[in-house]
N, C-alpha and C positions, 0 to 999 in steps of 0.2 A: 504494500500500500504506500510506503514511503517513496518508492521509486516513481510511482504514478504521480504523487504530489510534487516530487522534484521536477519531473518533466513538465508538469503544468506551470510550475513556477518559472522554469526556464523559458517556456513558450511566452509567458507574460513579459519576462524581462527582454526577450528578443523584440517583441512588439514595441516596447517603450524605449528601445535603444536609439540614441541620438548619434548621428554621424557628424564628426567635427571637421571633416574635410581632409585634404591630402597633407596638410602641414605636419601632422603627427607622424605619418608614414615617411615623409621626407626626412624628418629628424632621426627616426629610427634607422632609416637607410644610411644616412650620413654617419651615425654612430657605428653601424656595422662596417662601413668602409674604413673608418678610423681604426677600429679593432683589427681589421684585416691588414692594414698597413703596419700596425704595431706587431702583429703576428709575424709578418714577413721580416721586419727589421730585427726583432728579437730572435728570430730563427737563424739569422746570419751571425748573431753574436755568440760568443762562447760563454755560456752560463752553466757551468757544470752543476752547481748546487740548486739553482732556482729555475732553470730552463724548462723542465718538465712541468713543474707546478705552475709556472707562469702561462705556459701554453694551454694547460688544462683549465685554468681559471678564465683565460680569454675565450676559449671555446665554450665554456659553460655560460658565460655572460652573453655571448652571441646567440647561443641556442635559446637562452631564456628570453632575450629580446624578440627573437622570431616567434616563439611560442606565445608570448604575451600579446604582441601587437599584430602580427600577420595572421595568427591563428585565433585572434580575438579572445584569448583567455583573460586579458585584463578587464574585459567588459562583463565577464561572467562572475557569478557568485555561487556559493554553496558547494556542491559536490565536485564540480569541475576544479575549483580552486584547491580544494582539499586533495584531490588526486594529483594535481600538478605539484603542490608543495611536498607531498609525500614522495612522489617520484624523484624530485630534486634531492630530497634528503637521502633517499636510498642510493642514488647515483653518487652523492658525496661520500657516503659510508663505503661503498664499493671501491671508489678511487682511493680513499684514505687507507683502507685495509690493504689494498694492493700495493700502494706506495710504501706502507710500513713494512710489509713482507719483503718487498724488493730491497729496501734499505737495510735490512738486517741479514741478508744472505751472506754466506761465506764467500769471500773473494780469495781465490787461490793465491798463495804467496809464492813469489819467485825470488831467487837469490838476487842480490843487488847487481845491477849491470847486465842481467841476462835478458834475452828476448824470447817471447813465446815461439815455439817451433813453427807455427803457421801464422805469422803476422799478416794481417789482411791488407796492409798498404806498403807502398815502397817508401824509401826514405825521402823526406821532404816533399811528398806529393800533395798538391793542392786539392782540396775538396771541390766537388762540382758547384756548390753554392758559396764558395768563398772561404770556407773553413780551411785552416792549415792543419792537415793531419800529419803528425810527426811520429815516425817510428824512432825508437832509441837508436842512436848511432852505434854501429858494431864496434866492439873493442878488439884490440889485437892480442888480448890475453889468451893463453892456452892452458 
């Protein structure tokens, strides 16, 4: 019975909805463009500690803007808002636990000055997107 009441309430809200014009959508589009530029710029930077967290945060903000304004969730109340907030909370929990797990994994130790047997890059090779991938310089010690 509550689902039927919710759909009636939703129908009534949709009839009373006021359209404010394209200004809101243009502002959201501009914000999405800014976040895209920030993503590209920070993707070219070497941020070993915060790069992944920054990229995930920007992606979450962009996805939230799309869901709220282009999918009209900002205009809805009730169950739709509850489902949206709950899904964002669970995605945040999933990401947090995954990052915590990744951060506490064992990193194999190598003796100082040694190179892994299958190093994936050549010495002083430039990355495709501007990053400088550097393999350790081989030593002449035997």
